[in-house]
C-alpha positions in Angstrom: 10.7 13.6 29.7 9.4 16.0 27.0 11.1 15.9 23.7 12.6 19.0 22.1 13.7 20.2 18.7 17.2 18.8 19.3 15.9 15.4 19.9 13.9 15.5 16.6 17.0 16.7 14.7 19.1 13.9 16.1 16.6 11.1 15.4 16.0 12.4 11.8 19.7 12.9 11.3 19.3 16.5 10.2 20.2 20.0 11.6 18.0 21.9 14.0 17.5 24.6 11.3 16.1 21.9 8.9 13.6 20.8 11.5 12.5 24.5 11.9 12.1 24.8 8.1 10.0 21.7 8.0 7.7 23.1 10.7 7.4 26.6 9.4 8.1 26.4 5.6 7.7 22.7 4.6 7.5 23.5 0.9 11.1 24.7 1.0 12.4 21.3 2.1 12.9 18.2 0.0 10.1 15.6 0.3 12.5 12.8 1.6 13.9 15.1 4.3 10.4 16.2 5.3 9.2 12.6 5.7 12.2 11.8 8.0 11.5 14.9 10.2 7.7 14.1 10.4 8.4 10.5 11.3 10.8 11.6 14.1 8.2 14.1 15.3 5.6 11.3 15.5 7.9 8.9 17.2 8.9 11.4 19.9 5.4 12.9 20.2 7.1 16.3 19.8 4.9 19.5 20.1 6.5 22.7 18.8 6.8 25.5 21.3 4.8 28.5 20.2 7.3 31.0 21.7 10.2 29.2 20.0 8.4 29.4 16.7 7.7 33.0 17.4 11.4 33.7 17.5 11.5 32.7 13.8 8.5 34.6 12.6 8.4 37.3 15.3 4.9 36.2 16.0 3.3 33.8 18.6 -0.2 33.6 17.0 -1.6 34.7 20.4 -3.9 37.7 21.1 -4.6 39.2 24.5 -8.1 40.3 25.5 -8.8 42.5 28.5 -12.3 42.2 30.0 -13.5 44.4 32.9 -16.0 41.8 34.2 -15.9 38.3 32.7 -18.9 37.2 34.9 -21.2 39.7 33.0 -23.2 37.8 30.3 -22.7 40.8 28.0 -19.2 39.6 27.3 -20.1 35.9 26.6 -21.3 36.5 23.0 -18.5 39.0 22.3 -16.0 36.5 23.4 -17.7 33.8 21.3 -17.2 36.0 18.2 -13.6 36.7 19.1 -12.8 33.0 19.7 -14.5 31.7 16.5 -12.7 34.3 14.4 -9.4 33.8 16.2 -9.6 30.1 15.5 -10.4 30.7 11.8 -7.4 33.0 11.6 -5.1 30.6 13.5 -4.8 32.6 16.7 -5.2 31.7 20.3 -6.7 34.1 22.8 -5.4 34.9 26.3 -8.2 36.4 28.4 -7.6 38.6 31.4 -10.3 39.9 33.8 -9.4 43.3 35.1 -12.3 43.7 37.4 -12.4 47.4 36.5 -9.3 47.7 38.6 -6.2 49.6 37.4 -3.5 47.7 39.3 -5.0 44.4 38.1 -5.1 45.8 34.5 -1.4 46.8 34.8 -0.6 43.3 36.1 -2.5 41.7 33.2 -0.6 43.9 30.7 2.7 42.8 32.2 1.7 39.1 31.8 0.6 39.6 28.2 3.8 41.3 27.4 5.8 38.4 28.8 3.7 36.0 26.7 4.8 38.0 23.6 1.3 38.5 22.3 0.9 39.7 18.7 -1.9 42.1 19.5 -4.4 43.3 22.2 -8.1 43.8 22.3 -9.3 46.1 25.0 -13.0 46.1 25.8 -15.6 48.4 27.2 -13.6 50.8 29.5 -12.8 54.4 28.6 -9.3 55.0 27.2 -7.5 57.4 29.6 -4.2 59.0 28.6 -2.2 56.8 30.9 -3.8 53.7 29.3 -2.9 54.9 25.8 0.7 55.4 27.0 0.7 51.8 28.3 -0.5 50.6 24.9 2.3 52.4 23.1 4.8 50.9 25.5 3.7 47.4 24.4 4.7 48.2 20.8 1.9 46.0 19.5 -1.3 46.7 17.6 -4.4 47.5 19.8 -8.1 47.3 18.9 -11.0 48.5 21.0 -14.2 46.4 21.3 -17.5 47.8 22.7 -15.6 51.1 23.4 -13.8 53.7 21.4 -11.6 56.8 21.8 -12.2 60.1 20.1 -8.9 61.4 21.6 -6.5 58.7 20.4 -6.2 57.1 17.0 -7.0 53.5 18.0 -9.2 51.3 15.8 -12.5 50.4 17.4 -15.8 48.5 16.9 -19.0 49.5 18.7 -22.6 50.6 18.3 -23.8 54.2 18.3 -25.0 54.3 21.9 -26.5 57.8 21.6 -28.7 56.9 18.7 -29.6 53.6 20.3 -30.6 55.4 23.5 -32.7 57.8 21.4 -34.5 54.9 19.6 -35.2 53.0 22.9 -36.9 56.1 24.4 -38.6 57.0 21.1 -40.2 53.5 21.1 -41.7 54.1 24.5 -43.0 57.5 23.4 -44.6 56.0 20.2 -46.4 53.6 22.5 -48.0 56.5 24.2 -45.8 57.0 27.2 -45.0 60.5 28.4 -43.8 59.9 32.0 -40.6 58.1 31.3 -37.7 57.4 33.6 -34.2 56.0 33.0 -31.9 53.8 34.9 -28.6 55.0 33.6 -24.9 54.2 34.1 -22.3 56.2 36.0 -21.6 59.6 34.6 -17.9 58.7 35.0 -18.4 56.3 32.0 -18.2 58.4 28.8 -18.2 55.4 26.5 -21.8 54.0 27.0 -23.5 55.7 30.0 -23.2 59.3 28.9 -24.2 58.7 25.2 -27.2 56.5 26.2 -28.4 59.2 28.6 -27.9 61.9 25.9 -30.0 59.8 23.5 -32.7 59.5 26.2 -32.8 63.3 26.8 -32.7 64.0 23.0 -35.8 61.9 22.4 -37.7 63.7 25.2 -36.7 67.1 23.7 -37.6 66.0 20.2 -41.1 65.0 21.3 -41.5 68.1 23.6 -41.7 66.1 26.7 -40.6 68.0 29.8 -38.2 66.0 32.1 -36.6 66.8 35.4 -33.3 65.1 35.4 -33.3 64.8 39.2 -36.5 62.9 39.3 -36.5 60.9 36.1 -32.9 59.5 36.0 -31.1 57.2 38.5 -27.5 56.4 38.0 -25.5 53.3 39.0 -23.6 50.2 37.9 -24.6 47.6 35.4 -25.6 44.8 37.8 -29.0 43.3 38.6 -28.9 44.6 42.1 -28.1 48.1 40.9 -31.2 48.1 38.6 -33.3 46.8 41.5 -32.2 49.6 43.9 -32.4 52.3 41.2 -36.0 51.3 40.3 -37.0 51.8 44.0 -35.3 55.2 44.1 -36.9 56.2 40.8 -40.4 55.3 41.9 -40.0 57.1 45.2 -39.3 60.3 43.4 -41.6 59.8 40.4 -44.4 57.4 41.3 -46.4 58.4 38.3 -44.0 56.9 35.7 -45.5 54.7 33.1 -42.3 53.5 31.5 -38.6 53.0 32.2 -35.5 52.7 29.9 -32.9 50.6 31.7 -29.6 51.0 29.9 -28.6 47.3 30.3 -30.5 44.0 30.4 -29.3 43.2 33.9 -30.5 46.6 35.1 -33.9 46.0 33.4 -34.3 42.6 35.1 -33.5 44.2 38.4 -36.1 46.8 37.8 -38.7 44.2 36.8 -37.9 42.2 39.9 -38.4 45.2 42.1 -41.8 45.8 40.4 -42.9 42.2 40.9 -42.0 42.3 44.6 -43.9 45.6 45.1 -47.1 44.6 43.3 -46.4 46.6 40.1 -47.3 44.6 37.0 -45.0 44.8 34.0 -46.1 45.9 31.4 -49.6 46.6 32.6 -48.7 49.2 35.2 -45.1 50.0 34.1 -43.3 49.3 30.8 -39.6 48.4 30.8 -37.1 48.4 27.9 -33.5 47.1 28.2 -30.3 47.4 26.3 -27.9 44.7 24.9 -30.2 41.7 24.1 -28.2 39.2 26.2 -29.5 35.7 26.8 -31.2 37.1 30.0 -33.7 39.0 27.8 -35.6 35.8 27.0 -35.2 34.2 30.5 -37.4 36.6 32.4 -41.1 37.1 32.6 -42.3 39.0 30.8 -39.7 38.6 28.1 -37.7 41.8 27.7 -38.1 44.3 24.9 -34.6 45.6 24.4 -32.0 47.2 22.1 -29.9 44.5 20.6 -26.2 45.0 20.1 -24.6 42.6 17.6 -22.3 41.3 20.3 -20.9 38.4 18.2 -20.1 40.7 15.3 -18.4 43.2 17.6 -16.0 40.4 18.7 -15.6 39.1 15.2 -14.7 42.5 13.7 -12.4 43.4 16.5 -10.3 40.3 15.8 -10.4 40.8 12.1 -9.2 44.4 12.5 -6.4 43.2 14.8 -5.3 40.5 12.4 -5.0 43.1 9.6 -2.8 45.3 11.9 -0.6 42.3 12.9 -0.1 41.6 9.2 0.8 45.2 8.5 -2.4 45.8 6.5 -4.8 48.7 6.7 -7.9 48.4 8.9 -10.1 50.6 6.7 -12.3 52.9 8.8 -10.7 53.7 12.1 -13.9 53.8 14.2 -16.5 51.2 13.0 -20.1 51.7 14.2 -22.3 48.7 13.6 -26.0 48.6 13.4 -28.2 47.9 16.5 -31.9 46.9 16.4 -34.9 47.1 18.6 -36.3 43.7 19.6 -39.9 43.7 20.6 -41.1 41.2 23.2 -43.6 41.6 26.0 -42.3 44.1 28.5 -43.7 47.3 26.9 -47.4 48.1 26.6 -49.3 50.7 24.6 -51.2 53.2 26.6 
């Protein structure tokens, strides 16, 4: 049978409140009393209950994280940054996969509330008014990672997707490409898909390249199979393309796979640039030139911001944009 704090107090011959002080503020307890309590804890193999300790400090040292698709490699490095930082700051993380599903998101928030988390990190999805209302009902700090909100005053960490989209397209242009297509995200996604498309179109305008949106852009989701299918549709409409900007690495790999299966050599016949710099970027052939998001740093800064809020400190800038970079590999050729 598992020991509890009453058992420890009885064995050490002290009060329950004294055991609590030893666990939470040992410097306030006499050394002799501390030694008796620690000896009793060791004998009983007692492990303090986090929620019980939270009743004293009004904190449980746990943070909730909502992820829309935990199977996507994009989140692996972000979560690593969160986990390492949470460990350093003495927090535990509770991860919930929402599967881009609102009922599942609501169920996850209910569970996190019952767990009495100290704060919440919300990743990637847009912040709709009803989501913001839910956050307010939780009455805990919230930080956004790889997303942001211009409508609501919620701290966030992400890259400048519009500028990154511009630089990806500009790189293709500077390598001599003028017939450029894009495999974009859903236009229902104002966080990443729309800004990256805007950056793509701005680059074409800047360099006076005419583009017909209907023939040079294909929209879809972020999966490999979506990139594969979009590449087929794109080449059917614009068979003379020499380069494609795929707005995620998974999409880019799908595009490269389509080309390989249809006798189109990358980059000799068609250049492809991706976005994110996940581990997939170096697992394909040719290795993928891509826009690198500092995924680990996004996770790290999100937890640090949230820790400041939990402790009642200021977060500094509300919306933090961190630098991206272009990583050159072998999937883009000069023409």
